[in-house]
DOPA-863302 format. One record per residue (C-alpha): residue number from 1; residue in one letter; chain; x, y, z. Coordinates in steps of 0.2 Angstrom, whole numbers, always signed. Layout:
REM DOPA-863302
> NUM/a/A/X/Y/Z
...
REM end
This chain:
REM DOPA-863302
> 1/x/A/+33/+84/-66
> 2/x/A/+43/+69/-73
> 3/x/A/+37/+52/-74
> 4/x/A/+49/+39/-65
> 5/x/A/+39/+24/-70
> 6/x/A/+39/+27/-89
> 7/x/A/+21/+27/-94
> 8/x/A/+14/+45/-97
> 9/x/A/+17/+63/-100
> 10/x/A/+14/+73/-84
> 11/x/A/+9/+90/-90
> 12/x/A/+9/+107/-80
> 13/x/A/-6/+115/-73
> 14/x/A/-9/+127/-87
> 15/x/A/-9/+113/-100
> 16/x/A/-19/+102/-89
> 17/x/A/-33/+115/-88
> 18/x/A/-32/+120/-106
> 19/x/A/-33/+101/-112
> 20/x/A/-48/+98/-100
> 21/x/A/-38/+85/-90
> 22/x/A/-43/+95/-74
> 23/x/A/-61/+101/-71
> 24/x/A/-67/+110/-55
> 25/x/A/-85/+112/-50
> 26/x/A/-93/+120/-35
> 27/x/A/-93/+103/-25
> 28/x/A/-81/+92/-34
> 29/x/A/-66/+90/-46
> 30/x/A/-63/+79/-60
> 31/x/A/-45/+73/-66
> 32/x/A/-44/+64/-83
> 33/x/A/-32/+56/-95
> 34/x/A/-29/+66/-111
> 35/x/A/-22/+64/-129
> 36/x/A/-7/+55/-136
> 37/x/A/+9/+65/-137
> 38/x/A/+25/+56/-143
> 39/x/A/+18/+39/-140
> 40/x/A/+11/+43/-122
> 41/x/A/-5/+50/-116
> 42/x/A/-5/+66/-106
> 43/x/A/-11/+65/-89
> 44/x/A/-9/+74/-72
> 45/x/A/+0/+71/-56
> 46/x/A/-6/+82/-41
> 47/x/A/+5/+84/-26
> 48/x/A/+1/+95/-11
> 49/x/A/+11/+111/-7
> 50/x/A/+11/+106/+11
> 51/x/A/+17/+91/+21
> 52/x/A/+12/+83/+37
> 53/x/A/+23/+75/+51
> 54/x/A/+17/+57/+55
> 55/x/A/+27/+58/+71
> 56/x/A/+14/+71/+77
> 57/x/A/+0/+61/+70
> 58/x/A/-11/+65/+56
> 59/x/A/-27/+59/+47
> 60/x/A/-31/+61/+29
> 61/x/A/-48/+58/+21
> 62/x/A/-53/+58/+2
> 63/x/A/-72/+58/-2
> 64/x/A/-74/+52/-20
> 65/x/A/-87/+48/-33
> 66/x/A/-76/+38/-45
> 67/x/A/-58/+31/-46
> 68/x/A/-49/+26/-62
> 69/x/A/-49/+8/-68
> 70/x/A/-47/-2/-83
> 71/x/A/-34/-11/-94
> 72/x/A/-17/-3/-93
> 73/x/A/-23/+9/-80
> 74/x/A/-13/+12/-64
> 75/x/A/-21/+25/-52
> 76/x/A/-14/+29/-35
> 77/x/A/-19/+40/-19
> 78/x/A/-3/+40/-9
> 79/x/A/+8/+50/+3
> 80/x/A/+27/+52/+1
> 81/x/A/+42/+62/+8
> 82/x/A/+50/+72/-5
> 83/x/A/+64/+79/+7
> 84/x/A/+74/+63/+3
> 85/x/A/+78/+51/-11
> 86/x/A/+65/+38/-12
> 87/x/A/+61/+27/-1
> 88/x/A/+69/+37/+13
> 89/x/A/+56/+46/+23
> 90/x/A/+42/+34/+19
> 91/x/A/+29/+31/+6
> 92/x/A/+11/+25/+10
> 93/x/A/+0/+18/-4
> 94/x/A/-18/+21/+2
> 95/x/A/-27/+17/-14
> 96/x/A/-17/+9/-28
> 97/x/A/-21/-5/-41
> 98/x/A/-17/-9/-59
> 99/x/A/-27/-17/-73
> 100/x/A/-40/-27/-65
> 101/x/A/-30/-32/-49
> 102/x/A/-37/-27/-32
> 103/x/A/-30/-13/-21
> 104/x/A/-14/-16/-12
> 105/x/A/-10/-5/+3
> 106/x/A/+9/-4/+6
> 107/x/A/+22/+5/+16
> 108/x/A/+39/+9/+10
> 109/x/A/+54/+16/+19
> 110/x/A/+73/+14/+20
> 111/x/A/+79/+5/+36
> 112/x/A/+74/-6/+50
> 113/x/A/+56/-1/+52
> 114/x/A/+44/-16/+54
> 115/x/A/+27/-22/+60
> 116/x/A/+24/-32/+75
> 117/x/A/+21/-50/+70
> 118/x/A/+12/-55/+86
> 119/x/A/-1/-41/+85
> 120/x/A/-4/-46/+67
> 121/x/A/-7/-64/+71
> 122/x/A/-18/-60/+87
> 123/x/A/-29/-46/+80
> 124/x/A/-31/-48/+61
> 125/x/A/-48/-54/+56
> 126/x/A/-49/-71/+48
> 127/x/A/-58/-63/+33
> 128/x/A/-42/-52/+28
> 129/x/A/-31/-58/+13
> 130/x/A/-15/-66/+20
> 131/x/A/-1/-67/+8
> 132/x/A/+9/-83/+5
> 133/x/A/+24/-74/+13
> 134/x/A/+20/-59/+24
> 135/x/A/+35/-47/+25
> 136/x/A/+34/-37/+41
> 137/x/A/+49/-27/+37
> 138/x/A/+45/-11/+28
> 139/x/A/+63/-8/+22
> 140/x/A/+62/-6/+3
> 141/x/A/+75/-10/-11
> 142/x/A/+67/-17/-26
> 143/x/A/+84/-22/-34
> 144/x/A/+86/-33/-18
> 145/x/A/+68/-40/-18
> 146/x/A/+64/-30/-2
> 147/x/A/+46/-23/-6
> 148/x/A/+41/-15/+9
> 149/x/A/+27/-21/+21
> 150/x/A/+11/-27/+15
> 151/x/A/+0/-32/+30
> 152/x/A/-16/-44/+28
> 153/x/A/-30/-33/+22
> 154/x/A/-47/-32/+13
> 155/x/A/-43/-30/-6
> 156/x/A/-56/-23/-18
> 157/x/A/-56/-20/-37
> 158/x/A/-57/-2/-43
> 159/x/A/-73/-7/-51
> 160/x/A/-80/-12/-33
> 161/x/A/-74/+5/-26
> 162/x/A/-85/+13/-40
> 163/x/A/-100/+2/-36
> 164/x/A/-98/+8/-18
> 165/x/A/-91/+26/-19
> 166/x/A/-87/+34/-2
> 167/x/A/-72/+40/+8
> 168/x/A/-54/+33/+10
> 169/x/A/-47/+37/+27
> 170/x/A/-29/+34/+33
> 171/x/A/-22/+38/+51
> 172/x/A/-3/+38/+54
> 173/x/A/+6/+40/+70
> 174/x/A/+21/+33/+79
> 175/x/A/+12/+17/+84
> 176/x/A/+2/+12/+69
> 177/x/A/-5/+16/+52
> 178/x/A/-24/+12/+49
> 179/x/A/-33/+13/+33
> 180/x/A/-52/+13/+30
> 181/x/A/-65/+13/+17
> 182/x/A/-82/+19/+21
> 183/x/A/-96/+17/+7
> 184/x/A/-106/+33/+5
> 185/x/A/-119/+34/+19
> 186/x/A/-109/+24/+32
> 187/x/A/-96/+37/+35
> 188/x/A/-93/+42/+53
> 189/x/A/-103/+58/+58
> 190/x/A/-87/+65/+66
> 191/x/A/-78/+67/+49
> 192/x/A/-87/+83/+47
> 193/x/A/-80/+90/+63
> 194/x/A/-67/+82/+76
> 195/x/A/-64/+64/+70
> 196/x/A/-61/+51/+83
> 197/x/A/-54/+35/+73
> 198/x/A/-55/+25/+89
> 199/x/A/-74/+26/+88
> 200/x/A/-75/+20/+70
> 201/x/A/-83/+4/+64
> 202/x/A/-69/-9/+63
> 203/x/A/-78/-18/+49
> 204/x/A/-74/-3/+38
> 205/x/A/-55/-5/+42
> 206/x/A/-46/-11/+26
> 207/x/A/-29/-14/+35
> 208/x/A/-17/-9/+49
> 209/x/A/+1/-8/+52
> 210/x/A/+6/-11/+70
> 211/x/A/+23/-5/+72
> 212/x/A/+37/-14/+81
> 213/x/A/+41/-3/+96
> 214/x/A/+54/+10/+94
> 215/x/A/+59/+3/+76
> 216/x/A/+50/+16/+65
> 217/x/A/+50/+32/+76
> 218/x/A/+65/+40/+66
> 219/x/A/+60/+32/+49
> 220/x/A/+48/+44/+43
> 221/x/A/+48/+62/+37
> 222/x/A/+33/+74/+33
> 223/x/A/+22/+67/+20
> 224/x/A/+14/+76/+5
> 225/x/A/-2/+69/-3
> 226/x/A/-1/+63/-21
> 227/x/A/-15/+59/-34
> 228/x/A/-10/+52/-51
> 229/x/A/-15/+41/-65
> 230/x/A/-2/+31/-73
> 231/x/A/-4/+21/-89
> 232/x/A/+6/+5/-92
> 233/x/A/+23/+10/-85
> 234/x/A/+34/-2/-75
> 235/x/A/+19/-9/-65
> 236/x/A/+3/-10/-76
> 237/x/A/+14/-13/-91
> 238/x/A/+23/-28/-84
> 239/x/A/+8/-35/-77
> 240/x/A/-3/-32/-92
> 241/x/A/-4/-50/-99
> 242/x/A/-8/-56/-82
> 243/x/A/-25/-48/-83
> 244/x/A/-40/-55/-91
> 245/x/A/-45/-37/-96
> 246/x/A/-30/-38/-109
> 247/x/A/-40/-51/-119
> 248/x/A/-53/-38/-123
> 249/x/A/-41/-26/-129
> 250/x/A/-35/-37/-143
> 251/x/A/-16/-35/-138
> 252/x/A/-8/-51/-132
> 253/x/A/+8/-58/-137
> 254/x/A/+0/-74/-141
> 255/x/A/-10/-65/-154
> 256/x/A/+7/-60/-163
> 257/x/A/+3/-41/-163
> 258/x/A/+15/-36/-148
> 259/x/A/+30/-42/-140
> 260/x/A/+25/-44/-122
> 261/x/A/+17/-35/-107
> 262/x/A/+24/-18/-108
> 263/x/A/+23/-17/-128
> 264/x/A/+5/-24/-128
> 265/x/A/+0/-12/-115
> 266/x/A/+8/+3/-124
> 267/x/A/+0/-3/-141
> 268/x/A/-17/-4/-132
> 269/x/A/-16/+14/-125
> 270/x/A/-10/+21/-142
> 271/x/A/-25/+13/-150
> 272/x/A/-39/+24/-155
> 273/x/A/-51/+12/-146
> 274/x/A/-43/+16/-129
> 275/x/A/-48/+34/-130
> 276/x/A/-66/+31/-127
> 277/x/A/-62/+18/-113
> 278/x/A/-51/+30/-104
> 279/x/A/-63/+44/-105
> 280/x/A/-77/+33/-98
> 281/x/A/-67/+24/-84
> 282/x/A/-50/+31/-81
> 283/x/A/-54/+47/-72
> 284/x/A/-55/+53/-54
> 285/x/A/-71/+62/-47
> 286/x/A/-67/+69/-30
> 287/x/A/-78/+79/-18
> 288/x/A/-64/+83/-6
> 289/x/A/-48/+79/+2
> 290/x/A/-45/+84/+21
> 291/x/A/-31/+83/+33
> 292/x/A/-33/+83/+52
> 293/x/A/-20/+84/+65
> 294/x/A/-21/+81/+84
> 295/x/A/-18/+100/+88
> 296/x/A/-29/+107/+74
> 297/x/A/-23/+125/+69
> 298/x/A/-9/+124/+82
> 299/x/A/+0/+111/+72
> 300/x/A/+4/+119/+55
> 301/x/A/+10/+108/+40
> 302/x/A/+26/+113/+33
> 303/x/A/+30/+117/+14
> 304/x/A/+33/+101/+4
> 305/x/A/+49/+98/-4
> 306/x/A/+41/+96/-21
> 307/x/A/+33/+113/-19
> 308/x/A/+49/+121/-14
> 309/x/A/+58/+114/-29
> 310/x/A/+45/+119/-41
> 311/x/A/+39/+102/-45
> 312/x/A/+56/+94/-48
> 313/x/A/+59/+77/-40
> 314/x/A/+74/+74/-29
> 315/x/A/+88/+65/-38
> 316/x/A/+76/+57/-50
> 317/x/A/+90/+49/-60
> 318/x/A/+96/+40/-44
> 319/x/A/+78/+36/-39
> 320/x/A/+74/+27/-55
> 321/x/A/+90/+18/-58
> 322/x/A/+94/+11/-41
> 323/x/A/+77/+9/-32
> 324/x/A/+65/+5/-46
> 325/x/A/+77/-6/-55
> 326/x/A/+66/-22/-57
> 327/x/A/+48/-18/-53
> 328/x/A/+42/-32/-64
> 329/x/A/+40/-44/-49
> 330/x/A/+30/-31/-39
> 331/x/A/+12/-29/-36
> 332/x/A/+15/-11/-30
REM end
């Protein structure tokens, strides 16, 4: 699979197994970062063969033991439509953070889909992080500074998610998206059977997207699930010198040994010292990923576009050039 954000070499399944980037055990799986090749490290991007329709409602859960984090590290657990050129069809970032910045849950789509301002104002707990400017429009075009919708939310560092491992859960339907994090031992009992998110502890809710009525119903296409570990690239690279972790790497433009964010990040990732750090911290350890639908076995998922195209991205060149033209101003 190609890397549209310019940071790693995504290797095919056979290479990932032979190089030890993917290990499977009886009750969990580990995904790691590998060796340098042509100035970039080998890593893995896993995408599901199936896709689920949010207009029919679905719930995805991931129980994990460890998520990647560290200087230059940019992990993500997300959903996307691969039937259209991004961001058409939608993208939901469930867990995404870079360097030592906290998780940011974001929704991207093309068009007039938006969140309901009044519901956000009345129902968002005071403890959630509000941005200086809340964009309720989910329309995304980075070149035009339209960055998708980022509702108020609880934000945690990757290190915190590892101090309290557990389960991410995201429910998506025509009316709303809700995202939770349950530390181990606090997961709802019905996650092992017939989950009912309406009964779950609201204190574990990270954020929600209350859609403006009728604005988003035709915006979303079936979503496949994605897990990947990016290094540097357009986001973590550009933000590298904004993170205190970069001082510990020894690569800062002020030190005179690199030319700025991307270059400093790249030189750190190429440093032999990074090999140990990436092995110790930049890995996924996952118990399971499950998807639930309202109608269970009666509501089958469809084959994902990525699977039907044998792993090839749709119009990758157009995607990279027009939609990700200036990500340096972004958090996601």
